[in-house]
MDAnalysis code that builds the backbone (N, CA, C; Angstrom):
import MDAnalysis as mda
import numpy as np

u = mda.Universe.empty(234, n_residues=78, atom_resindex=np.repeat(np.arange(78), 3), trajectory=True)
u.add_TopologyAttr("name", ["N", "CA", "C"] * 78)
u.add_TopologyAttr("resid", np.arange(1, 79))
u.add_TopologyAttr("resname", ["UNK", "UNK", "UNK", "UNK", "UNK", "UNK", "UNK", "UNK", "UNK", "UNK", "UNK", "UNK", "UNK", "UNK", "UNK", "UNK", "UNK", "UNK", "UNK", "UNK", "UNK", "UNK", "UNK", "UNK", "UNK", "UNK", "UNK", "UNK", "UNK", "UNK", "UNK", "UNK", "UNK", "UNK", "UNK", "UNK", "UNK", "UNK", "UNK", "UNK", "UNK", "UNK", "UNK", "UNK", "UNK", "UNK", "UNK", "UNK", "UNK", "UNK", "UNK", "UNK", "UNK", "UNK", "UNK", "UNK", "UNK", "UNK", "UNK", "UNK", "UNK", "UNK", "UNK", "UNK", "UNK", "UNK", "UNK", "UNK", "UNK", "UNK", "UNK", "UNK", "UNK", "UNK", "UNK", "UNK", "UNK", "UNK"])
u.atoms.positions = np.array([
    [99.314, 116.097, 83.231],
    [98.600, 116.066, 84.491],
    [97.593, 117.220, 84.536],
    [96.371, 116.906, 84.867],
    [95.316, 117.903, 84.933],
    [95.393, 118.675, 86.241],
    [95.248, 119.973, 86.133],
    [95.238, 120.799, 87.334],
    [93.913, 120.620, 88.064],
    [93.975, 120.631, 89.372],
    [92.774, 120.548, 90.191],
    [92.405, 121.907, 90.771],
    [93.084, 122.955, 90.331],
    [92.864, 124.290, 90.876],
    [91.670, 124.963, 90.204],
    [90.733, 125.404, 90.997],
    [89.537, 126.095, 90.519],
    [89.924, 127.330, 89.706],
    [90.900, 128.087, 90.220],
    [91.274, 129.338, 89.570],
    [92.097, 129.138, 88.300],
    [92.467, 127.902, 87.986],
    [93.165, 127.606, 86.737],
    [92.248, 126.939, 85.712],
    [91.017, 126.618, 86.115],
    [90.081, 125.930, 85.219],
    [89.422, 126.922, 84.267],
    [89.223, 126.490, 83.043],
    [88.506, 127.298, 82.058],
    [87.018, 126.935, 82.114],
    [86.199, 127.724, 81.487],
    [84.770, 127.405, 81.482],
    [84.516, 126.105, 80.738],
    [85.371, 125.763, 79.783],
    [85.219, 124.474, 79.088],
    [85.453, 123.310, 80.052],
    [86.379, 123.470, 80.967],
    [86.612, 122.430, 81.970],
    [85.378, 122.256, 82.844],
    [84.774, 123.369, 83.254],
    [83.577, 123.279, 84.086],
    [82.440, 122.581, 83.347],
    [82.331, 122.785, 82.035],
    [81.285, 122.125, 81.244],
    [81.423, 120.607, 81.245],
    [82.640, 120.107, 81.393],
    [82.864, 118.666, 81.339],
    [82.625, 117.972, 82.684],
    [82.442, 118.736, 83.742],
    [82.310, 118.154, 85.075],
    [80.883, 117.692, 85.342],
    [80.771, 116.531, 85.938],
    [79.477, 115.991, 86.348],
    [79.224, 116.446, 87.787],
    [78.231, 117.310, 88.019],
    [78.027, 117.853, 89.361],
    [77.685, 116.789, 90.407],
    [77.295, 115.601, 89.972],
    [77.003, 114.526, 90.926],
    [78.272, 113.813, 91.381],
    [79.402, 114.089, 90.701],
    [80.640, 113.372, 91.020],
    [81.799, 114.301, 91.346],
    [81.518, 115.586, 91.533],
    [82.580, 116.572, 91.772],
    [82.324, 117.309, 93.080],
    [83.380, 117.544, 93.812],
    [83.295, 118.348, 95.037],
    [84.258, 119.524, 94.918],
    [83.947, 120.569, 95.648],
    [84.861, 121.707, 95.769],
    [85.508, 121.629, 97.140],
    [86.807, 121.822, 97.172],
    [87.554, 121.786, 98.424],
    [88.026, 123.202, 98.724],
    [87.717, 123.682, 99.929],
    [88.098, 125.037, 100.331],
    [89.167, 124.969, 101.414],
    [90.436, 125.247, 101.042],
    [91.497, 125.267, 102.052],
    [91.409, 126.543, 102.892],
    [91.478, 126.370, 104.210],
    [91.389, 127.508, 105.133],
    [92.567, 127.442, 106.096],
    [93.230, 128.564, 106.276],
    [94.347, 128.630, 107.210],
    [94.385, 129.978, 107.898],
    [95.135, 130.044, 108.953],
    [95.279, 131.291, 109.706],
    [96.479, 132.081, 109.192],
    [96.462, 133.355, 109.463],
    [97.636, 134.196, 109.259],
    [98.317, 134.237, 110.619],
    [99.526, 133.732, 110.685],
    [100.155, 133.526, 111.986],
    [101.651, 133.759, 111.876],
    [102.212, 134.345, 112.888],
    [103.659, 134.529, 112.932],
    [104.313, 133.193, 113.252],
    [105.202, 132.758, 112.395],
    [105.914, 131.491, 112.589],
    [107.387, 131.727, 112.888],
    [107.675, 132.860, 113.431],
    [109.061, 133.188, 113.718],
    [109.711, 133.832, 112.502],
    [110.994, 134.119, 112.584],
    [111.659, 134.828, 111.489],
    [111.948, 133.942, 110.281],
    [111.735, 132.650, 110.375],
    [112.148, 131.729, 109.321],
    [111.041, 131.334, 108.345],
    [109.756, 131.543, 108.681],
    [108.653, 131.152, 107.807],
    [107.716, 132.336, 107.565],
    [107.079, 132.389, 106.396],
    [106.148, 133.491, 106.129],
    [104.848, 133.335, 106.930],
    [104.123, 134.431, 107.089],
    [102.873, 134.399, 107.846],
    [101.785, 133.588, 107.133],
    [101.929, 133.355, 105.854],
    [100.947, 132.572, 105.101],
    [101.221, 131.083, 105.080],
    [102.102, 130.602, 105.922],
    [102.482, 129.186, 105.937],
    [101.276, 128.275, 106.113],
    [100.359, 128.617, 107.015],
    [99.200, 127.761, 107.256],
    [98.332, 127.636, 106.002],
    [98.226, 128.714, 105.224],
    [97.466, 128.646, 103.978],
    [98.183, 127.788, 102.937],
    [99.502, 127.872, 102.903],
    [100.258, 127.028, 101.972],
    [100.082, 125.552, 102.314],
    [100.084, 125.235, 103.590],
    [99.882, 123.851, 104.024],
    [98.469, 123.387, 103.676],
    [97.467, 124.225, 103.954],
    [96.081, 123.868, 103.653],
    [95.889, 123.654, 102.151],
    [96.515, 124.486, 101.333],
    [96.411, 124.341, 99.881],
    [97.060, 123.040, 99.416],
    [98.225, 122.734, 99.943],
    [98.905, 121.489, 99.564],
    [98.076, 120.266, 99.965],
    [97.471, 120.299, 101.142],
    [96.638, 119.179, 101.587],
    [95.398, 119.038, 100.700],
    [94.799, 120.152, 100.327],
    [93.614, 120.118, 99.466],
    [93.952, 119.565, 98.084],
    [95.100, 119.978, 97.532],
    [95.508, 119.469, 96.225],
    [95.795, 117.968, 96.288],
    [96.372, 117.511, 97.388],
    [96.611, 116.086, 97.559],
    [95.283, 115.323, 97.623],
    [94.323, 115.863, 98.352],
    [93.000, 115.227, 98.437],
    [92.345, 115.168, 97.056],
    [92.474, 116.224, 96.271],
    [91.891, 116.236, 94.921],
    [92.536, 115.167, 94.041],
    [93.847, 115.006, 94.141],
    [94.532, 113.960, 93.361],
    [94.058, 112.570, 93.779],
    [93.885, 112.369, 95.080],
    [93.418, 111.066, 95.574],
    [91.994, 110.775, 95.112],
    [91.147, 111.784, 95.128],
    [89.780, 111.595, 94.643],
    [89.763, 111.249, 93.163],
    [90.666, 111.838, 92.393],
    [90.732, 111.555, 90.956],
    [91.066, 110.093, 90.693],
    [91.844, 109.472, 91.549],
    [92.173, 108.055, 91.363],
    [90.969, 107.167, 91.650],
    [89.968, 107.709, 92.316],
    [88.741, 106.962, 92.617],
    [87.604, 107.372, 91.698],
    [87.966, 107.968, 90.563],
    [86.997, 108.405, 89.558],
    [86.000, 109.411, 90.113],
    [86.476, 110.247, 91.005],
    [85.699, 111.373, 91.512],
    [86.420, 112.634, 91.092],
    [85.703, 113.701, 90.954],
    [86.315, 114.963, 90.601],
    [86.376, 115.888, 91.798],
    [87.364, 116.736, 91.804],
    [87.484, 117.740, 92.852],
    [88.194, 118.952, 92.289],
    [87.717, 120.103, 92.660],
    [88.390, 121.345, 92.325],
    [88.730, 122.053, 93.625],
    [89.946, 122.545, 93.698],
    [90.434, 123.216, 94.898],
    [90.237, 124.711, 94.732],
    [89.424, 125.278, 95.599],
    [89.190, 126.716, 95.586],
    [90.445, 127.443, 96.063],
    [90.588, 128.727, 95.753],
    [91.709, 129.486, 96.304],
    [91.627, 129.514, 97.832],
    [92.762, 129.464, 98.519],
    [92.726, 129.404, 99.983],
    [92.176, 130.678, 100.615],
    [91.567, 130.487, 101.776],
    [91.019, 131.603, 102.548],
    [91.878, 131.776, 103.796],
    [92.354, 133.003, 103.987],
    [93.068, 133.326, 105.224],
    [92.001, 133.714, 106.243],
    [91.704, 132.792, 107.132],
    [90.556, 132.938, 108.017],
    [90.749, 134.035, 109.059],
    [91.782, 133.936, 109.857],
    [91.957, 134.895, 110.933],
    [93.407, 134.819, 111.442],
    [93.775, 135.786, 112.164],
    [95.079, 135.719, 112.836],
    [94.951, 134.817, 114.053],
    [95.973, 134.024, 114.287],
    [95.981, 133.183, 115.480],
    [96.132, 134.081, 116.715],
    [95.565, 133.680, 117.865],
    [95.548, 134.579, 119.037],
    [96.856, 134.603, 119.837],
    [97.954, 134.207, 119.248],
    [99.200, 134.252, 119.999],
    [100.328, 134.733, 119.131],
])
């Protein structure tokens, strides 16, 4: 199974990509307190999982996608 992670791709992988058929997906999540049972990065983990799922789905349609490393956008206001 081919990885869809941008940060795991080699420069040789980038050479094989057709820029007309590839998209970059940027997962964005907040840093938020989820109580004592979940880490503060939970939203980023969810965003990353959703982005990787989207990349796999695009691959089945003969499209390429690379998932960028997630961005922790901001703390939630509560």
